C-alpha positions as CSV (number, residue, x, y, z in Angstrom):
1,M,114.2,118.3,181.9
2,D,117.8,119.1,181.1
3,P,117.9,122.8,179.9
4,D,120.7,121.9,177.5
5,Y,118.6,119.0,175.9
6,K,117.5,121.0,172.9
7,L,120.9,122.4,172.3
8,N,122.6,119.0,172.4
9,S,119.9,117.2,170.3
10,P,120.9,116.5,166.7
11,S,119.1,118.8,164.2
12,P,116.9,117.3,161.5
13,L,117.9,120.0,159.0
14,P,120.9,118.3,157.4
15,E,118.7,115.2,156.6
16,L,116.0,117.4,155.0
17,A,118.7,119.1,153.0
18,Q,120.1,115.8,151.7
19,R,116.6,114.7,150.7
20,G,116.1,117.9,148.8
21,H,119.4,117.6,147.1
22,R,118.6,114.0,145.9
23,K,115.2,115.1,144.7
24,G,116.8,118.0,142.8
25,A,119.3,115.5,141.2
26,L,116.4,113.2,140.0
27,M,114.6,116.2,138.5
28,A,117.8,117.2,136.7
29,I,118.2,113.6,135.3
30,E,114.6,113.7,134.1
31,L,115.1,117.0,132.4
32,L,118.3,115.9,130.7
33,F,117.4,112.4,129.6
34,V,113.7,111.4,130.2
35,L,111.9,114.4,128.8
36,P,113.9,114.6,125.5
37,L,113.4,110.8,125.1
38,I,109.6,111.3,125.5
39,V,109.6,114.1,122.9
40,I,111.6,112.1,120.4
41,V,109.4,109.0,120.8
42,S,106.3,111.2,120.4
43,L,107.7,112.8,117.2
44,V,108.6,109.4,115.7
45,I,105.0,108.1,116.5
46,L,103.5,111.2,114.9
47,Q,105.7,110.8,111.8
48,S,104.7,107.1,111.5
49,I,101.0,108.1,111.6
50,L,101.6,110.7,108.9
51,I,103.5,108.2,106.7
52,H,100.8,105.5,107.1
53,T,98.1,108.0,106.1
54,A,100.1,109.0,103.1
55,Y,100.6,105.4,102.1
56,Q,96.9,104.8,102.1
57,R,96.5,107.8,99.8
58,V,99.3,106.5,97.5
59,Q,97.7,103.1,97.4
60,G,94.3,104.5,96.5
61,A,95.9,106.6,93.7
62,T,97.7,103.5,92.4
63,L,94.5,101.4,92.4
64,A,92.6,104.2,90.5
65,A,95.4,104.5,88.0
66,A,95.7,100.8,87.5
67,E,92.0,100.6,86.6
68,L,92.5,103.0,83.8
69,A,95.7,101.3,82.6
70,A,93.8,98.0,82.5
71,C,91.5,99.6,80.0
72,G,94.4,100.5,77.8
73,R,94.4,104.2,78.6
74,P,97.6,106.1,77.8
75,H,100.2,106.7,80.5
76,A,99.5,110.5,80.6
77,E,95.8,109.8,81.5
78,V,96.9,107.2,84.0
79,H,99.3,109.7,85.6
80,E,96.6,112.4,85.7
81,E,94.2,110.0,87.5
82,A,96.9,109.2,90.1
83,A,97.4,113.0,90.6
84,R,93.7,113.5,91.1
85,V,93.5,111.0,93.9
86,L,96.7,112.1,95.6
87,G,95.4,115.6,95.8
88,Y,97.6,117.7,98.0
89,L,100.3,115.0,97.9
90,G,100.5,115.2,94.1
91,G,103.0,118.1,93.9
92,E,105.9,115.9,93.0
93,F,105.4,112.2,92.3
94,E,106.3,109.6,89.8
95,S,104.2,106.9,88.1
96,E,105.3,103.9,86.1
97,L,103.4,101.7,83.8
98,E,104.5,98.3,82.3
99,Y,102.5,95.7,80.3
100,I,103.4,92.1,80.8
101,D,102.9,89.6,78.0
102,E,101.9,86.6,80.3
103,D,101.5,84.0,77.5
104,E,104.4,85.4,75.5
105,S,102.2,85.6,72.4
106,G,103.9,88.7,71.1
107,S,100.7,90.8,71.6
108,L,98.6,92.0,74.5
109,D,95.5,90.0,75.0
110,T,92.6,91.0,77.3
111,C,91.7,88.7,80.1
112,V,95.2,87.1,79.8
113,D,98.0,89.7,80.0
114,T,98.5,92.2,82.8
115,V,99.6,95.8,83.4
116,V,101.5,96.9,86.4
117,V,101.3,100.4,87.7
118,A,103.5,102.0,90.4
119,V,103.2,105.3,92.1
120,R,105.7,106.9,94.5
121,I,106.1,110.2,96.2
122,P,109.0,111.7,98.2
123,M,108.4,111.0,101.9
124,G,109.1,114.6,102.6
125,L,105.8,115.5,101.0
126,A,104.0,113.3,103.5
127,S,105.8,114.0,106.7
128,T,108.0,116.5,108.5
129,N,111.6,115.3,108.8
130,Y,111.3,114.3,112.5
131,L,113.6,111.3,112.0
132,G,116.4,113.8,111.2
133,L,116.7,114.2,115.0
134,L,118.0,110.6,115.0
135,G,120.5,111.2,112.3
136,A,118.4,109.9,109.4
137,S,116.7,111.8,106.6
138,V,113.3,111.1,105.2
139,N,113.7,113.4,102.2
140,K,115.6,110.8,100.2
141,L,113.1,108.0,100.9
142,H,109.8,107.4,99.1
143,I,106.4,106.0,99.7
144,R,105.6,103.5,96.9
145,S,102.7,101.3,95.9
146,V,102.4,98.8,93.1
147,V,99.2,97.3,91.7
148,S,98.8,94.7,89.0
149,R,95.6,94.4,86.9
150,T,94.5,92.0,84.1
151,L,93.7,93.8,80.9
152,K,90.0,94.4,80.2
153,E,87.8,95.1,77.3
154,C,86.4,98.4,78.3
155,Q,83.4,99.5,76.3
156,G,82.5,102.5,78.4
157,C,79.1,103.3,80.0
158,A,77.2,104.1,76.8
159,G,74.7,101.3,77.5
160,A,74.2,102.0,81.1
161,G,71.2,104.2,80.6
162,G,72.7,107.2,82.4
163,C,73.0,105.3,85.7
164,D,76.8,105.7,85.6
165,A,76.2,109.5,86.0
166,L,74.6,108.8,89.4
167,I,77.7,106.8,90.5
168,R,79.9,109.7,89.4
169,Q,77.8,112.0,91.5
170,I,78.2,109.9,94.6
171,I,82.0,109.7,94.0
172,A,82.1,113.4,93.7
173,A,80.1,113.8,97.0
174,V,82.5,111.5,98.9
175,R,85.5,113.4,97.5
176,A,83.9,116.7,98.5
177,F,83.6,115.4,102.1
178,E,87.2,114.3,102.0
179,E,88.5,117.6,100.7
180,A,86.4,119.4,103.4
181,G,88.1,117.3,106.1
182,K,84.8,115.5,107.0
183,I,86.1,112.0,106.0
184,N,89.7,111.0,106.2
185,P,91.5,109.7,103.1
186,G,91.4,106.0,104.2
187,N,87.7,105.9,104.7
188,A,87.0,107.9,101.6
189,N,89.1,105.6,99.4
190,S,87.3,102.6,101.0
191,L,83.9,104.0,100.0
192,I,85.1,105.1,96.5
193,A,86.6,101.7,95.9
194,K,83.1,100.2,96.2
195,L,81.7,102.8,93.8
196,K,84.4,102.1,91.3
197,E,83.6,98.4,91.5
198,T,80.0,99.4,90.8
199,R,81.0,101.3,87.6
200,D,83.3,98.4,86.5
201,A,80.4,96.0,86.8
202,L,78.1,98.4,85.0
203,C,80.3,99.6,82.2
204,L,82.9,96.9,81.4
205,C,82.5,94.1,78.9
206,G,80.1,91.5,80.2
207,R,77.9,94.0,82.2
208,D,76.7,92.6,85.5
209,D,73.9,94.7,86.9
210,E,73.4,92.4,89.9
211,E,77.1,92.8,90.9
212,A,76.8,96.6,90.5
213,C,73.8,96.7,92.9
214,N,75.6,94.4,95.3
215,Q,78.5,96.8,95.4
216,L,76.1,99.7,96.0
217,G,74.6,97.7,98.8
218,A,78.1,97.3,100.3
219,F,78.6,101.0,100.0
220,I,75.4,101.7,101.9
221,N,76.3,99.2,104.6
222,E,79.7,101.0,105.1
223,V,78.1,104.4,105.2
224,E,75.8,103.1,107.9
225,T,78.8,102.3,110.1
226,F,79.4,106.0,110.4
227,E,77.7,107.8,113.3
228,A,77.1,111.5,112.9
229,G,79.2,113.5,115.3
230,E,81.1,110.4,116.7
231,G,84.1,108.3,115.8
232,K,85.0,108.3,112.1
233,G,81.8,110.3,111.4
234,K,82.5,113.0,114.0
235,D,82.7,115.7,111.4
236,L,79.6,114.5,109.4
237,T,76.0,115.4,110.0
238,Q,73.1,113.0,109.8
239,G,72.0,114.9,106.7
240,D,75.4,114.2,105.1
241,L,75.1,110.5,105.7
242,D,71.4,110.3,104.6
243,G,72.3,112.1,101.4
244,L,74.9,109.5,100.5
245,I,72.6,106.7,101.2
246,E,69.7,108.3,99.3
247,M,71.9,108.7,96.2
248,A,73.1,105.1,96.4
249,R,69.5,103.9,96.6
250,E,68.6,106.0,93.6
251,A,71.4,104.4,91.7
252,I,70.3,100.9,92.7
253,Q,66.8,101.7,91.5
254,C,68.2,103.0,88.2
255,I,70.3,99.9,87.6
256,C,68.2,97.1,89.1
257,G,64.7,98.5,89.4
258,D,62.4,96.6,91.8
259,N,65.0,93.8,92.2
260,G,67.3,96.4,93.5
261,D,64.8,97.5,96.1
262,D,64.5,93.8,97.3
263,N,68.3,93.6,97.6
264,D,68.4,96.9,99.5
265,D,65.8,95.7,102.0
266,N,67.9,92.6,102.6
267,D,71.0,94.8,103.3
268,D,69.0,96.7,105.9
269,H,68.4,93.5,107.9
């Protein structure tokens, strides 16, 4: 072998150096462009989730407020009901109420004319201003929901034999789980909507006990979709869920008696 072979052979070191230089350049490009883009996209997605959750809360507040407005309650009481549902989002918000004379009779008539309720909150209450990174501001924007309801003749729950008190207890229990972070606002509002439909059927003009019990059955069916410790029920115990179902069954028994038991059995199947 030629003793000068190794000396005359080309060294691989320059090629390795070039590869290392290219790799370093790619890493620099990632640090300068790709990673900031990932961060910005992640913040925008997070903000979108927060805004959607807040909208669900605002929509629930508007629905609750509209039910009172449909019964002719004053704006102050309607506004207070919206604040109660908004909870921690209710620091600064606006509500509007407008009656519409549908038949242009010059007076408001139940079952004919309507009331429109709007609730809105500054978006800054619902979400950190992540979009400011893109040159926009969320603080001047609002989350708004509008609900229309036909006026009702609301006679209260005086003739409900105390069964309405059971419904209020269930609503309070669901709200307590929501405030403790065991149920998210969207799921809580969905459950409470069924309970409020129950009270409407029970307490409004033309009381409909069967519809009230049907709504309670729908409430039980939805509660049964929660699994203790998993999914949307991950923060709930089986005792929590059983307690809600037991209270709902007690209300069905109060309203519909034995017929309510038959309906409940059908819901279980």
